[in-house]
C-alpha positions as CSV (number, residue, x, y, z in Angstrom):
1,M,-140.1,-32.1,-256.7
2,E,-139.5,-35.1,-254.5
3,V,-139.8,-34.7,-250.7
4,E,-137.0,-36.4,-248.8
5,M,-138.4,-37.5,-245.4
6,E,-135.9,-38.3,-242.7
7,T,-136.5,-39.6,-239.1
8,V,-133.9,-38.4,-236.5
9,K,-133.7,-38.3,-232.8
10,L,-134.1,-34.9,-231.1
11,A,-130.5,-35.4,-229.8
12,Q,-129.2,-35.1,-233.4
13,I,-130.9,-31.8,-233.9
14,V,-129.7,-30.4,-230.5
15,R,-126.1,-31.5,-231.1
16,K,-126.0,-29.9,-234.5
17,W,-127.5,-26.5,-233.7
18,F,-127.7,-26.0,-229.9
19,P,-125.3,-28.4,-228.1
20,D,-125.3,-26.1,-225.1
21,M,-128.9,-27.2,-224.4
22,L,-127.9,-30.9,-224.0
23,P,-127.5,-30.8,-220.2
24,F,-131.0,-29.3,-219.9
25,L,-132.8,-32.1,-221.7
26,D,-133.5,-35.5,-220.2
27,Q,-132.9,-38.8,-222.0
28,K,-136.5,-39.3,-222.9
29,E,-136.7,-35.9,-224.7
30,L,-133.4,-36.5,-226.5
31,N,-134.6,-39.9,-227.7
32,S,-137.8,-38.5,-229.2
33,M,-138.1,-39.4,-232.8
34,I,-138.6,-36.4,-235.1
35,I,-139.7,-36.7,-238.7
36,L,-138.2,-34.0,-240.9
37,R,-140.0,-33.4,-244.2
38,D,-136.9,-32.2,-246.1
39,G,-134.2,-33.9,-244.1
40,L,-131.7,-32.8,-241.5
41,T,-129.3,-31.2,-244.0
42,I,-131.5,-28.3,-244.9
43,L,-133.1,-27.7,-241.5
44,E,-132.6,-24.1,-240.4
45,P,-131.5,-23.1,-236.9
46,E,-134.9,-21.3,-236.3
47,D,-136.8,-24.4,-237.3
48,A,-134.5,-26.6,-235.1
49,L,-135.2,-24.3,-232.1
50,E,-138.9,-24.5,-232.7
51,I,-138.8,-28.4,-232.9
52,I,-136.8,-28.5,-229.6
53,Q,-139.2,-26.1,-227.9
54,Y,-142.2,-28.1,-229.1
55,S,-140.7,-31.4,-228.0
56,I,-140.0,-30.0,-224.5
57,C,-143.6,-28.8,-224.2
58,E,-145.0,-32.2,-225.4
59,H,-142.9,-34.0,-222.8
60,Q,-144.1,-31.6,-220.0
61,N,-147.7,-32.0,-221.1
62,S,-147.4,-35.8,-221.0
63,A,-145.8,-35.7,-217.5
64,F,-148.8,-33.7,-216.2
65,L,-151.2,-36.3,-217.6
66,H,-149.6,-39.2,-215.6
């Protein structure tokens, strides 16, 4: 079985599954590059939400370090 890696911006994930969240994310978060092991087409909503939450936490953590 071949793994289809795909790199997308977080904004693509948010727009596809949770467009209502767009106003709550800043441009830096939305421009975050996310590598999806099996590509965007088979990403499930639960996984998309987990990626969004993780990305928000990562940006908050880096903001505290500066």
